[in-house]
C-alpha positions in Angstrom: 119.8 107.6 64.5 121.9 109.2 67.1 124.1 107.1 69.4 124.1 108.0 73.1 127.4 107.4 74.8 127.6 107.1 78.6 130.4 108.6 80.5 132.7 105.7 81.6 133.6 107.7 84.8 130.0 107.8 85.9 129.6 104.1 85.2 132.3 103.5 87.9 130.2 105.3 90.5 127.1 103.8 92.0 123.9 104.9 93.8 122.3 102.8 96.5 118.6 102.5 97.2 116.3 100.3 99.3 113.2 98.7 97.7 110.1 97.1 99.2 108.3 95.6 96.2 105.2 94.5 98.1 101.8 93.2 97.1 100.0 96.4 98.0 102.6 99.1 97.5 106.2 99.7 96.3 108.4 101.8 98.4 111.9 103.1 97.3 114.1 104.8 99.9 117.6 106.3 100.0 120.3 105.0 102.4 119.3 107.7 104.9 115.7 106.2 105.0 114.2 109.1 103.0 111.2 107.8 101.0 111.7 108.6 97.4 108.6 106.8 96.0 105.6 105.1 97.5 103.1 103.9 95.0 100.5 101.0 94.7 102.0 97.9 93.0 99.6 98.1 90.2 100.2 98.5 86.4 97.7 98.9 83.5 98.9 97.2 80.3 97.7 96.7 76.8 96.0 93.3 76.8 98.3 90.6 75.3 101.4 92.8 75.5 103.9 94.7 77.7 103.0 98.2 76.6 102.5 100.2 79.9 99.5 102.6 80.0 99.7 103.8 83.6 101.3 102.7 86.8 100.8 103.1 90.6 98.0 105.2 92.0 96.6 106.1 88.6 96.5 102.4 87.6 94.8 101.5 90.8 91.9 103.7 89.8 91.4 101.5 86.8 90.6 98.4 88.9 87.2 97.1 88.0 86.6 99.7 85.3 88.7 98.6 82.2 87.5 97.4 78.8 88.9 94.1 77.4 91.8 95.8 75.7 93.4 96.9 79.0 94.7 94.5 81.6 95.2 95.8 85.2 97.8 93.7 86.9 98.9 93.2 90.5 102.2 91.5 89.6 103.2 90.7 93.2 101.1 88.3 95.4 102.1 87.4 99.0 105.5 88.9 98.4 106.3 86.8 95.4 106.3 87.8 91.7 103.4 86.1 89.8 103.6 88.2 86.6 107.2 88.6 85.7 106.8 90.9 82.6 104.4 93.2 84.4 106.6 93.3 87.5 109.7 94.2 85.4 107.9 97.0 83.5 106.4 98.4 86.6 109.6 98.4 88.6 111.5 99.9 85.6 109.0 102.8 85.5 109.3 103.3 89.3 113.1 103.3 89.1 113.0 105.9 86.3 111.0 108.2 88.5 113.6 108.3 91.3 116.9 107.8 89.5 118.6 109.9 86.8 119.4 108.1 83.5 123.0 109.1 83.5 124.8 105.8 83.5 125.4 105.5 87.2 125.2 101.9 88.5 122.4 101.2 90.9 122.8 98.9 93.9 119.7 97.9 95.8 118.7 96.2 99.1 115.3 94.5 98.5 112.9 93.6 101.3 111.4 90.1 100.9 109.2 87.9 103.2 111.2 85.3 105.1 108.8 82.6 103.8 109.7 83.0 100.1 111.3 80.0 98.4 114.8 80.2 96.9 113.2 80.2 93.5 110.9 83.1 94.4 113.9 85.1 95.8 115.9 84.4 92.7 113.0 85.6 90.5 112.9 88.9 92.5 116.7 89.4 92.0 116.4 88.7 88.3 113.4 91.1 88.0 115.4 93.9 89.7 118.3 93.4 87.4 116.1 93.3 84.3 114.5 96.6 85.5 117.9 98.3 85.7 119.5 97.4 89.0 123.2 96.5 88.6 123.4 94.6 91.9 120.6 93.5 94.2 120.8 92.0 97.6 117.9 90.7 99.7 116.9 91.2 103.4 114.2 89.3 105.2 111.3 91.6 106.2 111.2 90.7 109.9 114.9 91.6 110.5 114.6 94.7 108.4 111.5 95.8 110.3 113.1 95.1 113.7 116.0 97.4 112.7 113.7 100.0 111.3 111.7 100.0 114.5 114.8 100.7 116.5 115.2 97.3 118.2 118.6 96.1 119.2 118.6 92.8 117.4 122.1 91.8 118.4 121.2 90.9 122.0 120.5 87.3 123.2 116.9 88.3 123.8 113.9 86.8 122.1 111.6 89.2 120.2 108.3 88.5 118.5 107.1 90.4 115.4 104.0 90.3 113.3 104.1 91.9 109.9 100.9 92.4 108.0 101.1 93.6 104.5 98.5 93.6 101.7 98.9 89.9 100.8 100.8 88.3 103.6 101.0 88.1 107.4 104.3 86.9 108.8 105.0 86.1 112.5 108.6 85.7 113.5 110.7 85.1 116.6 114.2 86.7 116.2 117.3 86.6 118.4 121.0 87.4 117.9 120.3 89.2 114.6 118.7 86.1 113.0 115.3 84.5 112.6 114.8 81.6 114.9 111.3 80.6 113.7 108.8 82.2 111.3 105.4 81.3 109.8 103.2 83.1 107.3 99.6 83.2 106.2 97.9 84.8 103.2 95.9 87.0 105.6 96.7 90.6 105.0 95.0 93.8 103.9 93.4 92.3 100.8 91.9 89.6 103.0 90.5 92.4 105.2 89.0 94.1 102.2 87.4 90.8 101.0 85.9 90.1 104.4 84.4 93.6 104.5 82.9 93.1 101.0 81.3 89.8 102.0 80.0 91.3 105.2 78.3 94.1 103.3 76.9 91.7 100.8 75.4 89.5 103.5 74.2 92.3 105.8 73.0 94.9 103.3 72.8 93.0 100.0 75.1 95.4 98.3 78.1 94.8 96.0 81.1 97.1 96.1 84.4 97.3 94.2 87.9 96.6 95.4 88.8 100.3 96.0 85.6 101.0 97.9 86.2 97.9 100.1 89.6 99.3 100.9 88.2 102.7 101.9 85.5 100.9 104.1 88.2 98.9 105.8 90.3 102.0 106.5 87.5 104.1 107.7 85.0 101.7 109.4 86.4 98.2 110.0 88.1 97.5 113.3 89.6 94.9 115.5 88.6 96.9 118.6 86.2 99.8 118.2 87.4 103.4 118.2 86.2 105.8 120.8 85.4 108.5 118.3 82.4 108.1 116.0 83.4 106.9 112.5 81.1 107.0 109.5 81.3 107.2 105.7 79.2 106.8 102.6 79.5 103.5 100.8 78.7 103.4 97.1 78.1 100.4 94.9 75.1 98.5 93.6 72.2 96.5 95.0 73.0 92.8 94.3 69.4 91.9 93.6 68.5 94.6 91.2 71.9 95.9 89.9 70.8 99.5 90.6 73.3 102.0 92.1 73.2 102.5 95.8 74.7 104.9 98.3 74.5 104.1 102.0 75.7 106.0 105.1 77.3 103.5 107.4 79.0 103.7 110.8 81.6 101.4 112.3 78.8 99.5 114.1 77.6 98.3 110.7 80.9 96.4 110.3 80.8 94.8 113.7 82.2 91.2 113.3 83.2 91.7 109.7 86.8 90.8 110.4 86.3 88.0 112.9 87.7 85.4 110.5 91.0 87.1 109.5 91.6 88.3 113.1 91.2 84.7 114.3 93.7 83.6 111.6 96.2 86.2 112.8 95.9 85.2 116.4 96.3 81.5 115.5 99.4 82.4 113.4 101.1 84.2 116.4 100.2 81.4 118.8 101.6 78.8 116.4 104.9 80.6 116.2 105.2 80.8 120.0 104.3 77.2 120.3 107.2 76.2 118.0 109.8 78.6 119.4 112.2 77.6 122.2 110.9 78.1 125.7 113.7 80.5 126.7 112.8 82.8 123.9 109.1 82.7 124.6 109.9 83.6 128.2 111.8 86.7 126.8 108.7 87.5 124.7 106.7 87.8 127.9 108.9 90.8 128.7 109.6 92.2 125.2 106.0 91.7 123.9 104.8 91.8 120.3 105.8 94.3 117.6 103.4 95.0 114.8 104.6 96.4 111.4 103.3 96.6 107.9 100.6 98.8 106.4 97.6 96.5 107.4 98.9 96.5 111.0 97.3 99.9 111.3 93.9 98.4 111.4 91.9 100.2 114.1 92.4 98.6 117.5 94.5 95.7 116.3 97.1 96.3 119.0 94.5 96.3 121.7 92.7 93.3 120.3 95.9 91.1 120.1 97.1 92.3 123.5 93.9 91.1 125.1 93.7 87.8 123.2 97.4 86.9 123.6 98.0 88.4 127.0 101.0 90.2 125.7 102.2 93.8 125.5 101.6 94.8 121.9 103.3 97.8 120.3 102.8 99.3 116.8 106.0 100.3 115.2 106.5 104.0 114.3 105.2 104.4 110.7 104.6 100.7 110.5 104.4 100.7 106.7 107.9 102.1 106.6 109.6 100.0 109.2 111.0 97.4 106.8 112.2 99.9 104.3 114.0 101.9 107.0 115.8 98.7 108.0 116.7 97.9 104.4 118.1 101.4 104.0 120.2 100.9 107.2 121.7 97.8 105.7 123.0 99.9 102.9 125.1 102.0 105.2 128.5 100.5 106.3 128.6 103.0 109.3 125.6 101.4 110.9 126.9 97.8 110.8 123.7 96.2 109.7 125.0 94.5 106.5 125.0 91.2 108.4 121.3 91.0 108.1 121.5 90.8 104.3 120.8 87.4 102.7 123.5 85.7 100.7 122.5 85.7 97.0 
């Protein structure tokens, strides 16, 4: 057996990356904000072991289709790791795709929800180190997203943010580069997909899989209807007979499908404003609400919340990349954002 020796000079050097290890997708970026990898946080494993079969987008196609010998895992739920072994192996594979195996030490800034417990944060740090990261630091998603969206977070001005990922929604009030008050709810993209599935089951007596529910949410579901006509073909099975079905639906067929999760998001934002200091809420009347996260791109969500909350609502540029851009900025000493990092 050959022994591979690593160059000790290379081990003195390091490479920095930003990681957003989310419920729905994992994003890895360079310190300049360049996205190096963006894949679904899904891994297919041999049942009862840690042998990885496929990861990311390919593993996601396995959902609802696997035999008993294959286990398809979503190792992250609501921003926290729920399957440590699967998370470690998945992250290890993702890191191998973007980093050369040449002995260079890897430093990472990792985005986490503000609502995670200290134990959950420590688990993420441990997982990153087990996957090959030499040193990991954490940054709260609301602060990272504010930086990534180009807000000046250093000013004594209250700002309201609502991040909606796949498994978690987090509303936060920030001021002076810190989070004043934050609340979260397990009301994200997966909740949207589940609501769409239940709506189609009740209205059309059809059952659809997780991936089809996601497509229906992206293409037909809405908070406020789009002006352009939207339609798509839904495939699944009739619940009563179990026979295959294929239906051509428009956005009108999903009217009201998301009423429950939308009401939950509205209540979350209202609760945060109720518990925030009056001076900061007065500022928010001027600065408005910033939306970020992949599920914040739901059709008409900004218009719906603006009408319901009587606030100016703005969708961050590339909302699914806002937090990772902020985490990348925290890696660069020249940008002076290291102060937003959490102490390990």
